[in-house]
C-alpha positions in Angstrom: 76.9 173.3 116.4 78.7 174.5 119.6 81.6 172.5 121.0 81.2 171.2 124.5 83.2 172.9 127.2 86.0 170.9 128.9 85.4 170.0 132.5 86.3 172.5 135.2 89.8 171.9 136.5 88.5 171.9 140.0 86.1 169.1 139.3 88.6 167.2 137.2 91.3 167.3 139.9 89.2 166.8 143.0 89.7 163.7 145.1 87.1 161.5 146.7 86.6 161.9 150.4 86.3 158.7 152.5 82.9 158.1 154.1 84.3 155.7 156.6 82.9 156.1 160.1 85.2 157.5 162.7 87.0 155.0 164.9 85.3 154.3 168.2 83.2 151.7 169.9 79.9 150.9 168.3 76.8 149.4 169.8 77.5 146.2 167.9 81.0 146.0 169.5 79.5 146.4 173.0 76.9 143.8 172.2 79.4 141.3 171.0 81.6 141.8 174.0 78.7 141.5 176.5 77.1 138.5 174.7 73.9 140.3 174.1 72.0 141.8 171.1 72.5 145.5 170.0 68.9 146.2 171.0 69.7 145.1 174.6 72.6 147.5 174.7 70.3 150.2 173.5 67.8 149.3 176.3 70.6 149.5 178.9 71.0 153.2 178.1 67.4 154.1 177.1 65.2 152.0 179.3 67.4 150.3 182.0 64.3 149.3 184.0 63.5 146.8 181.3 66.8 144.9 181.5 67.8 142.3 184.0 70.4 143.5 186.6 73.0 140.9 185.6 72.7 142.0 181.9 73.0 145.6 182.9 76.2 144.8 184.7 77.6 142.8 181.8 76.9 145.6 179.3 78.3 148.3 181.5 81.5 146.3 182.1 81.8 145.8 178.3 81.5 149.5 177.8 84.2 150.2 180.3 86.5 147.5 178.9 86.2 148.8 175.4 86.9 152.3 176.5 
């Protein structure tokens, strides 16, 4: 019966890479800052005609404030 091969040194010494998202503002951050839902933030950018003018302003101000 053949003996099993030892693991490749490359595989044995490799390190895990982080799958963390890059830092930056997210739609949920903007929504929380503006006091609206994430879907409302999406609508501000994708279908602004469906969003009330005061809500548009709040979301846009939140985006500017967050950077």
